[in-house]
C-alpha positions in Angstrom: 76.0 192.2 84.3 79.3 191.3 85.1 82.0 194.1 83.3 80.9 197.8 83.3 79.8 198.7 79.7 81.8 199.6 76.7 84.2 197.3 74.9 88.0 197.4 74.6 89.7 198.1 71.3 90.7 194.3 72.1 87.4 193.3 72.8 85.6 194.8 69.9 87.9 192.6 67.5 87.3 189.4 69.7 83.1 190.1 68.7 83.6 191.7 65.5 86.7 191.0 64.1 87.4 193.4 61.2 84.2 195.4 61.7 84.3 198.3 64.0 80.7 199.6 64.7 82.1 203.0 65.1 83.3 203.3 61.9 79.5 204.2 60.8 77.9 205.8 63.5 77.6 208.8 62.0 75.9 207.3 58.2 74.0 206.4 61.0 73.5 208.6 63.2 72.7 210.9 60.0 70.3 208.5 58.7 68.1 207.9 61.9 70.3 210.5 64.5 66.5 211.5 66.9 63.8 209.3 65.5 63.0 207.5 68.5 64.5 203.7 67.8 67.6 205.5 67.4 67.2 207.1 71.0 66.4 203.5 72.2 69.1 201.9 70.9 71.9 203.8 71.6 70.3 204.3 75.0 70.1 200.6 75.3 73.4 199.2 73.7 75.5 201.7 75.6 74.6 199.7 78.5 75.7 196.2 77.0 78.4 194.5 78.5 80.4 192.0 76.8 78.8 189.2 77.8 75.7 191.2 76.4 77.0 191.5 73.4 77.9 187.7 72.9 74.5 186.6 73.0 73.1 189.7 71.3 75.3 188.7 68.2 75.1 185.4 69.4 71.0 185.5 68.3 71.9 187.6 65.4 74.0 184.5 64.2 72.1 181.2 64.9 68.7 183.2 63.4 70.5 183.6 60.0 72.1 180.8 60.1 68.5 179.2 60.1 67.4 181.5 57.5 70.3 180.3 55.6 69.1 177.0 56.8 65.4 177.4 55.7 66.0 178.5 52.6 68.9 175.6 51.1 66.0 173.7 51.5 64.0 174.9 49.7 61.1 176.4 52.2 59.7 179.2 50.3 60.0 182.8 51.9 56.8 184.1 51.9 56.0 180.0 53.8 54.7 179.7 58.0 58.7 178.7 58.6 61.3 181.6 56.6 58.0 184.2 57.6 58.2 182.4 61.1 62.3 183.6 61.4 61.9 186.3 60.3 59.4 187.2 63.2 62.0 185.8 65.7 64.4 188.2 63.7 61.8 191.5 64.1 61.7 190.2 68.3 65.1 190.0 68.2 65.5 194.0 67.9 62.9 194.9 69.9 64.3 192.6 72.6 67.9 194.3 72.3 68.0 197.7 70.5 64.3 199.7 69.5 60.9 198.5 68.8 61.1 196.9 65.8 58.0 198.0 63.7 56.1 196.0 60.8 57.4 199.0 58.8 61.1 199.4 60.6 61.9 195.7 59.8 60.4 196.0 56.0 63.0 198.9 55.6 65.6 197.2 57.4 65.0 194.4 54.5 65.0 196.9 52.4 68.0 197.8 52.6 69.6 193.8 53.4 69.2 194.5 49.7 69.6 197.9 48.2 72.6 198.3 50.3 75.7 196.4 48.7 77.6 196.5 52.5 74.6 194.8 53.7 74.0 192.4 50.4 78.0 191.2 51.4 77.7 190.8 55.0 75.2 188.4 55.6 75.5 186.7 52.8 78.3 185.8 53.1 76.2 182.8 55.9 74.8 181.6 52.9 74.6 183.1 49.1 71.3 185.0 48.8 70.6 185.2 51.8 70.0 189.1 52.0 67.1 188.8 49.4 65.2 185.3 50.9 65.5 187.3 54.0 63.8 190.5 52.2 61.5 188.5 51.4 59.9 186.7 54.5 60.5 189.8 56.6 57.8 191.2 53.7 56.1 187.7 53.7 56.1 187.6 57.5 55.2 192.1 57.9 51.7 191.1 54.8 51.2 188.8 57.3 50.9 190.9 60.4 49.0 193.1 59.2 46.3 190.9 56.8 
């Protein structure tokens, strides 16, 4: 890895635009602090370099783009294509952040549609994407528990 972990204010602006993850840190810690996924995520992400953040966000954007394309093409949210993308999303989180179990992934999907901030952010890629994503996540979790 290249640079020392941690980002300057300028690097955060470059990588995240107007979004500052620190603005939501207290809320996230209140909700999930003390859990193993929280601990793992804090440990892993605290070591990210600027290049790591670039790869992480690029992979996430690519997944969202492909999920939006599946939705626009008329692929069913509970069909193979969308469920495979949901599984790829779960694997992405496991690789970069924490062990994203199917139960945790379902919870994220619920948050995508029940927290207006997440819905608005996801739907910037394509209107209705948050609900489609949630449906694909739920279908994928069901597929793996059936």
